[in-house]
DRENLO-535533 format. One record per atom (N, C-alpha, C): x, y, z; atom name. Coordinates in Angstrom, 3 decimals, always signed. Atoms other than C-alpha are relative to their C-alpha. Example, Ala and Ser with C-alpha at 12.3 -4.5 7.8 and 13.67 -1.06 7.14 Angstrom:
! residues 2
+----------+----------+----------+-------+
!       px !       py !       pz ! atome !
+----------+----------+----------+-------+
!   +0.890 !   -1.190 !   +0.000 !     N !
!  +12.300 !   -4.500 !   +7.800 !    CA !
!   +0.900 !   +1.200 !   +0.000 !     C !
!   -0.820 !   -1.190 !   -0.060 !     N !
!  +13.670 !   -1.060 !   +7.140 !    CA !
!   -0.770 !   +1.090 !   +0.730 !     C !
+----------+----------+----------+-------+
***
This chain:
! residues 105
+----------+----------+----------+-------+
!       px !       py !       pz ! atome !
+----------+----------+----------+-------+
!   -0.601 !   +1.613 !   -0.384 !     N !
!  +87.905 ! +144.123 ! +111.395 !    CA !
!   +0.651 !   -0.028 !   -0.594 !     C !
!   -1.445 !   +0.096 !   +0.873 !     N !
!  +91.317 ! +143.521 ! +110.543 !    CA !
!   +0.021 !   -1.866 !   +0.796 !     C !
!   -0.089 !   +1.497 !   -0.416 !     N !
!  +91.839 ! +139.425 ! +110.184 !    CA !
!   +1.580 !   +0.186 !   -0.277 !     C !
!   -1.221 !   +0.768 !   -0.482 !     N !
!  +95.275 ! +138.174 ! +111.115 !    CA !
!   +0.001 !   -1.210 !   -0.257 !     C !
!   -0.545 !   +1.476 !   +0.001 !     N !
!  +97.065 ! +134.858 ! +110.148 !    CA !
!   +1.255 !   -0.272 !   +0.045 !     C !
!   -1.042 !   +0.404 !   -0.306 !     N !
!  +99.681 ! +132.926 ! +111.484 !    CA !
!   +0.123 !   -1.338 !   -0.281 !     C !
!   -0.063 !   +0.994 !   +0.422 !     N !
! +101.083 ! +130.058 ! +110.877 !    CA !
!   +1.293 !   -0.735 !   +1.005 !     C !
!   -1.289 !   +0.268 !   -0.440 !     N !
! +103.675 ! +127.959 ! +113.422 !    CA !
!   +0.347 !   -1.502 !   -0.421 !     C !
!   -0.436 !   +1.482 !   +0.289 !     N !
! +105.637 ! +124.584 ! +112.923 !    CA !
!   +1.093 !   -0.789 !   +1.159 !     C !
!   -0.261 !   +0.239 !   -1.136 !     N !
! +106.176 ! +123.412 ! +116.198 !    CA !
!   +1.234 !   -1.695 !   -0.031 !     C !
!   -1.155 !   +1.035 !   +0.554 !     N !
! +107.930 ! +119.986 ! +114.494 !    CA !
!   -0.516 !   -0.745 !   -1.038 !     C !
!   +0.210 !   +0.513 !   +1.683 !     N !
! +108.366 ! +118.364 ! +111.292 !    CA !
!   -1.529 !   -0.902 !   -0.024 !     C !
!   +1.442 !   +0.546 !   +0.342 !     N !
! +104.760 ! +117.561 ! +109.784 !    CA !
!   -1.081 !   +0.004 !   +1.119 !     C !
!   +1.363 !   -0.319 !   -0.497 !     N !
! +102.495 ! +119.219 ! +112.567 !    CA !
!   +0.114 !   +1.413 !   +0.080 !     C !
!   +0.456 !   -1.660 !   +0.538 !     N !
! +101.396 ! +123.157 ! +111.988 !    CA !
!   -0.952 !   -0.231 !   +0.727 !     C !
!   +1.719 !   -0.712 !   -0.697 !     N !
!  +98.955 ! +125.250 ! +114.145 !    CA !
!   -0.038 !   +1.195 !   -0.747 !     C !
!   +0.259 !   -0.997 !   +0.856 !     N !
!  +97.522 ! +127.447 ! +111.883 !    CA !
!   -1.017 !   +1.369 !   +1.403 !     C !
!   +0.359 !   -0.847 !   -1.053 !     N !
!  +96.434 ! +130.766 ! +113.974 !    CA !
!   -0.929 !   +1.577 !   -1.003 !     C !
!   +0.501 !   -0.432 !   +0.920 !     N !
!  +93.355 ! +132.646 ! +111.875 !    CA !
!   -0.974 !   +0.963 !   +1.205 !     C !
!   +0.972 !   -0.953 !   -1.353 !     N !
!  +91.628 ! +135.939 ! +114.270 !    CA !
!   +0.070 !   +1.044 !   -0.412 !     C !
!   +0.275 !   -1.860 !   +0.511 !     N !
!  +89.921 ! +139.295 ! +113.661 !    CA !
!   +0.157 !   +0.706 !   +1.125 !     C !
!   -0.138 !   -1.068 !   -0.354 !     N !
!  +91.084 ! +142.361 ! +115.286 !    CA !
!   -1.064 !   +0.992 !   +0.362 !     C !
!   +0.741 !   -1.537 !   +0.098 !     N !
!  +88.369 ! +144.984 ! +116.182 !    CA !
!   -0.212 !   +0.868 !   +1.227 !     C !
!   -0.179 !   -1.019 !   -0.950 !     N !
!  +88.780 ! +147.973 ! +118.173 !    CA !
!   +0.800 !   -0.686 !   +0.982 !     C !
!   -1.505 !   +0.668 !   -1.130 !     N !
!  +92.325 ! +145.962 ! +120.039 !    CA !
!   -0.942 !   -1.249 !   +0.782 !     C !
!   +0.337 !   +1.250 !   -0.475 !     N !
!  +90.020 ! +142.928 ! +120.732 !    CA !
!   -0.256 !   -0.899 !   -1.082 !     C !
!   +0.190 !   +0.815 !   +0.968 !     N !
!  +89.900 ! +139.690 ! +119.294 !    CA !
!   -1.612 !   -0.544 !   -0.059 !     C !
!   +1.181 !   +0.307 !   +0.112 !     N !
!  +86.608 ! +139.088 ! +117.715 !    CA !
!   -0.719 !   -0.922 !   -0.688 !     C !
!   +0.347 !   +1.332 !   +0.506 !     N !
!  +86.336 ! +135.910 ! +116.126 !    CA !
!   +1.640 !   -0.644 !   +0.190 !     C !
!   -1.487 !   +0.479 !   +0.226 !     N !
!  +89.458 ! +133.531 ! +116.030 !    CA !
!   -0.608 !   -2.077 !   -0.434 !     C !
!   -0.024 !   +1.652 !   +0.398 !     N !
!  +90.045 ! +129.708 ! +114.959 !    CA !
!   +1.491 !   -0.400 !   -0.054 !     C !
!   -1.299 !   +0.586 !   -0.307 !     N !
!  +92.891 ! +127.634 ! +116.077 !    CA !
!   -0.080 !   -1.245 !   -0.342 !     C !
!   +0.511 !   +1.198 !   +0.425 !     N !
!  +93.506 ! +124.716 ! +114.199 !    CA !
!   +1.703 !   -1.174 !   -0.204 !     C !
!   -1.337 !   +1.009 !   +0.032 !     N !
!  +96.605 ! +121.670 ! +114.828 !    CA !
!   -0.657 !   -0.604 !   -0.760 !     C !
!   -0.396 !   +1.080 !   +0.903 !     N !
!  +97.422 ! +119.494 ! +111.764 !    CA !
!   +0.935 !   -0.234 !   -0.167 !     C !
!   -1.046 !   +0.195 !   +0.399 !     N !
!  +99.435 ! +116.889 ! +111.507 !    CA !
!   -0.018 !   -0.794 !   -1.427 !     C !
!   -0.007 !   +0.284 !   +1.228 !     N !
! +100.780 ! +115.655 ! +108.138 !    CA !
!   +0.368 !   -1.695 !   +0.008 !     C !
!   +0.409 !   +1.330 !   -0.219 !     N !
! +100.026 ! +111.677 ! +107.549 !    CA !
!   -0.414 !   +0.259 !   -1.921 !     C !
!   +0.537 !   +0.506 !   +0.811 !     N !
! +100.788 ! +110.496 ! +104.294 !    CA !
!   -0.289 !   +1.281 !   -0.961 !     C !
!   +0.379 !   -1.237 !   +1.031 !     N !
! +101.026 ! +113.958 ! +102.146 !    CA !
!   -1.160 !   +0.677 !   +0.300 !     C !
!   +1.178 !   -0.890 !   -0.308 !     N !
!  +97.975 ! +115.124 ! +103.806 !    CA !
!   -0.015 !   +0.735 !   +1.446 !     C !
!   +0.142 !   -0.007 !   -1.843 !     N !
!  +97.150 ! +117.203 ! +106.816 !    CA !
!   -1.380 !   +0.088 !   +0.277 !     C !
!   +1.584 !   +0.326 !   -0.654 !     N !
!  +94.387 ! +115.993 ! +108.610 !    CA !
!   +0.177 !   +0.769 !   +1.241 !     C !
!   +0.325 !   -1.097 !   -0.909 !     N !
!  +92.857 ! +118.287 ! +111.338 !    CA !
!   +0.433 !   -1.094 !   +1.310 !     C !
!   +0.130 !   +0.900 !   -1.357 !     N !
!  +93.724 ! +117.088 ! +114.895 !    CA !
!   -0.525 !   +0.605 !   +1.163 !     C !
!   +1.227 !   -0.614 !   -0.740 !     N !
!  +91.720 ! +119.553 ! +116.695 !    CA !
!   +0.232 !   +1.312 !   -0.049 !     C !
!   -0.184 !   -1.164 !   +0.186 !     N !
!  +90.460 ! +122.824 ! +116.553 !    CA !
!   -0.915 !   +1.063 !   +1.255 !     C !
!   +0.963 !   -1.274 !   -1.118 !     N !
!  +88.787 ! +126.037 ! +118.967 !    CA !
!   -0.053 !   +0.924 !   -1.001 !     C !
!   +0.151 !   -0.925 !   +1.043 !     N !
!  +86.972 ! +128.363 ! +116.829 !    CA !
!   -1.552 !   +0.836 !   +0.645 !     C !
!   +1.004 !   -0.639 !   -0.241 !     N !
!  +84.364 ! +130.899 ! +117.230 !    CA !
!   -0.824 !   -0.069 !   -1.425 !     C !
!   +1.294 !   -0.132 !   +1.161 !     N !
!  +82.724 ! +130.028 ! +113.567 !    CA !
!   -1.038 !   +0.192 !   +0.051 !     C !
!   +1.077 !   +0.307 !   +0.048 !     N !
!  +79.639 ! +129.183 ! +114.304 !    CA !
!   -0.739 !   +0.931 !   +1.337 !     C !
!   +0.960 !   -1.200 !   -0.610 !     N !
!  +78.743 ! +132.708 ! +116.348 !    CA !
!   +0.324 !   -0.746 !   +1.497 !     C !
!   -0.370 !   -0.085 !   -1.123 !     N !
!  +80.250 ! +130.902 ! +119.544 !    CA !
!   +0.942 !   -0.828 !   +0.278 !     C !
!   -0.738 !   +0.797 !   +0.000 !     N !
!  +83.003 ! +129.227 ! +121.094 !    CA !
!   +0.001 !   -1.485 !   +0.348 !     C !
!   -0.418 !   +1.218 !   -0.060 !     N !
!  +84.088 ! +125.437 ! +120.657 !    CA !
!   +0.548 !   -0.831 !   -0.626 !     C !
!   -1.188 !   +0.698 !   -0.042 !     N !
!  +86.230 ! +122.790 ! +120.523 !    CA !
!   -0.258 !   -1.078 !   -0.742 !     C !
!   +0.422 !   +1.697 !   -0.033 !     N !
!  +86.561 ! +119.454 ! +118.446 !    CA !
!   +1.389 !   -0.516 !   -0.014 !     C !
!   -1.611 !   +0.374 !   -0.032 !     N !
!  +89.500 ! +117.281 ! +118.984 !    CA !
!   -0.278 !   -1.502 !   -0.489 !     C !
!   +0.324 !   +1.105 !   +1.135 !     N !
!  +89.344 ! +114.599 ! +116.095 !    CA !
!   +0.407 !   -1.419 !   +0.465 !     C !
!   -0.171 !   +1.496 !   -0.698 !     N !
!  +91.208 ! +111.374 ! +118.035 !    CA !
!   -1.111 !   -0.070 !   +0.864 !     C !
!   +0.959 !   +0.346 !   -0.665 !     N !
!  +87.824 ! +111.479 ! +120.160 !    CA !
!   -1.190 !   +0.197 !   -0.809 !     C !
!   +1.160 !   +0.199 !   +1.038 !     N !
!  +84.395 ! +111.705 ! +118.394 !    CA !
!   -0.173 !   +1.057 !   -1.274 !     C !
!   -0.247 !   -1.021 !   +1.360 !     N !
!  +85.077 ! +114.705 ! +116.427 !    CA !
!   -1.067 !   +1.286 !   +0.060 !     C !
!   +1.555 !   -0.954 !   -0.155 !     N !
!  +81.722 ! +116.258 ! +117.278 !    CA !
!   +0.519 !   +1.466 !   +0.435 !     C !
!   +0.021 !   -1.462 !   -1.019 !     N !
!  +81.891 ! +120.240 ! +118.476 !    CA !
!   -0.518 !   -0.501 !   +1.764 !     C !
!   +0.379 !   -0.409 !   -1.003 !     N !
!  +81.769 ! +120.815 ! +122.132 !    CA !
!   -0.095 !   +1.235 !   +0.189 !     C !
!   +0.579 !   -1.452 !   -0.363 !     N !
!  +80.095 ! +123.859 ! +122.714 !    CA !
!   +0.646 !   +0.684 !   +1.556 !     C !
!   -0.840 !   -0.609 !   -1.448 !     N !
!  +82.348 ! +126.061 ! +125.682 !    CA !
!   -1.129 !   +1.229 !   +0.113 !     C !
!   +0.373 !   -0.754 !   -1.008 !     N !
!  +79.745 ! +128.483 ! +126.057 !    CA !
!   -1.359 !   +0.305 !   -0.662 !     C !
!   +1.406 !   +0.038 !   +0.121 !     N !
!  +75.615 ! +129.355 ! +125.621 !    CA !
!   +0.132 !   +0.799 !   -1.165 !     C !
!   +0.651 !   -1.451 !   +0.548 !     N !
!  +75.585 ! +132.737 ! +123.490 !    CA !
!   +1.575 !   +0.088 !   -0.508 !     C !
!   -1.401 !   -0.785 !   +0.776 !     N !
!  +78.737 ! +134.219 ! +120.977 !    CA !
!   +0.214 !   +1.071 !   +1.464 !     C !
!   -0.005 !   -1.394 !   -0.592 !     N !
!  +79.953 ! +137.651 ! +122.659 !    CA !
!   +1.115 !   +0.773 !   -1.099 !     C !
!   -0.615 !   -0.584 !   +0.966 !     N !
!  +82.327 ! +140.486 ! +121.057 !    CA !
!   +1.400 !   -0.065 !   +0.323 !     C !
!   -1.487 !   -0.243 !   +0.521 !     N !
!  +85.653 ! +140.109 ! +122.218 !    CA !
!   +0.385 !   -1.527 !   +1.062 !     C !
!   -0.784 !   +1.013 !   -0.337 !     N !
!  +87.591 ! +137.007 ! +122.810 !    CA !
!   +1.107 !   -0.130 !   +0.592 !     C !
!   -1.560 !   -0.748 !   -0.572 !     N !
!  +90.739 ! +138.193 ! +123.912 !    CA !
!   +0.805 !   -1.160 !   +1.046 !     C !
!   -0.225 !   +1.062 !   -1.352 !     N !
!  +91.130 ! +135.828 ! +126.878 !    CA !
!   +0.309 !   -1.250 !   -0.701 !     C !
!   +0.005 !   +1.116 !   +0.683 !     N !
!  +89.994 ! +132.926 ! +125.016 !    CA !
!   +0.840 !   -0.391 !   -1.236 !     C !
!   -0.792 !   +0.115 !   +1.210 !     N !
!  +92.235 ! +133.313 ! +121.935 !    CA !
!   +1.672 !   -0.414 !   +1.084 !     C !
!   -1.582 !   +0.600 !   -0.659 !     N !
!  +95.473 ! +133.371 ! +124.546 !    CA !
!   -0.151 !   -1.226 !   +0.786 !     C !
!   -0.211 !   +1.209 !   -0.936 !     N !
!  +94.298 ! +130.904 ! +126.739 !    CA !
!   -0.309 !   -1.320 !   -0.730 !     C !
!   -0.098 !   +1.107 !   +1.254 !     N !
!  +93.860 ! +128.341 ! +123.725 !    CA !
!   +0.850 !   -0.316 !   -1.167 !     C !
!   -1.307 !   +0.434 !   +0.843 !     N !
!  +96.783 ! +129.093 ! +122.127 !    CA !
!   +1.354 !   -0.298 !   +0.760 !     C !
!   -0.603 !   +0.230 !   -0.959 !     N !
!  +98.777 ! +128.831 ! +125.199 !    CA !
!   -0.076 !   -1.659 !   -0.090 !     C !
!   -0.057 !   +1.422 !   -0.220 !     N !
!  +97.020 ! +125.106 ! +125.625 !    CA !
!   +0.535 !   -1.002 !   -1.523 !     C !
!   -0.319 !   +0.624 !   +1.297 !     N !
!  +97.383 ! +124.158 ! +121.989 !    CA !
!   +1.470 !   +0.036 !   -0.031 !     C !
!   -1.834 !   +0.153 !   +0.175 !     N !
! +101.457 ! +125.026 ! +122.391 !    CA !
!   +0.366 !   -0.909 !   +1.072 !     C !
!   -0.301 !   +1.271 !   -1.554 !     N !
! +101.816 ! +122.712 ! +125.855 !    CA !
!   -0.782 !   -1.332 !   -0.955 !     C !
!   +0.879 !   +1.580 !   +0.222 !     N !
!  +99.199 ! +119.917 ! +124.515 !    CA !
!   +0.273 !   -0.414 !   -1.357 !     C !
!   +0.275 !   +0.254 !   +1.875 !     N !
! +100.117 ! +119.622 ! +120.506 !    CA !
!   +1.038 !   -1.459 !   -0.116 !     C !
!   -0.680 !   +0.841 !   -0.071 !     N !
! +102.932 ! +117.023 ! +121.113 !    CA !
!   -0.993 !   -1.551 !   +0.318 !     C !
!   +0.808 !   +1.158 !   -0.567 !     N !
! +100.399 ! +114.736 ! +123.151 !    CA !
!   -0.958 !   -0.055 !   -0.986 !     C !
!   +1.272 !   -0.412 !   +0.689 !     N !
!  +97.452 ! +115.643 ! +121.111 !    CA !
!   +0.246 !   -0.582 !   -1.514 !     C !
!   -0.483 !   +0.910 !   +1.218 !     N !
!  +99.309 ! +114.621 ! +117.974 !    CA !
!   +0.575 !   -1.262 !   -0.065 !     C !
!   -0.393 !   +1.669 !   -0.386 !     N !
! +100.531 ! +111.039 ! +119.509 !    CA !
!   -1.093 !   -0.382 !   +0.073 !     C !
!   +1.168 !   +0.516 !   -0.216 !     N !
!  +96.849 ! +110.383 ! +120.285 !    CA !
!   -0.794 !   -0.280 !   -1.232 !     C !
!   +0.864 !   +0.399 !   +1.473 !     N !
!  +95.316 ! +111.192 ! +116.756 !    CA !
!   +0.567 !   -1.102 !   -0.357 !     C !
!   -0.738 !   +1.085 !   +1.485 !     N !
!  +98.109 ! +109.347 ! +114.798 !    CA !
!   -0.258 !   -1.593 !   +0.896 !     C !
!   +0.483 !   +1.335 !   -0.616 !     N !
!  +97.480 ! +106.181 ! +117.292 !    CA !
!   -1.565 !   -0.663 !   -0.518 !     C !
!   +1.172 !   +0.120 !   +0.023 !     N !
!  +93.646 ! +106.439 ! +116.933 !    CA !
!   +0.293 !   -0.575 !   -1.771 !     C !
!   -0.319 !   +0.432 !   +1.389 !     N !
!  +94.622 ! +106.376 ! +113.258 !    CA !
!   +0.083 !   -1.057 !   -0.802 !     C !
!   -0.498 !   +1.713 !   +0.558 !     N !
!  +96.504 ! +103.264 ! +112.886 !    CA !
!   -1.092 !   -1.155 !   +0.560 !     C !
!   +0.749 !   +0.934 !   +0.132 !     N !
!  +93.771 ! +101.541 ! +114.278 !    CA !
!   -1.138 !   -0.416 !   -0.978 !     C !
+----------+----------+----------+-------+
***
């Protein structure tokens, strides 16, 4: 299994980290983290990953508790990785705004 990592900076003070393991051409595990720089510190805005053996997401401007997206894990997360990568790319600005607004309260 080969681990790969990438970081995207869609705007100043915003970072998207991609970490994924490829096994036999399939995404076997992954993590997508959206972070915002607030006061010199990188804070988690949202995360979707398979770190606990099955797919889940956390949106930290909401409850912050994991939302489990499947009952049990599987061997190929290629479609889910592509889907959530596009979803984060599409929504990062709104999600970062919602996170910062909640942080101000």
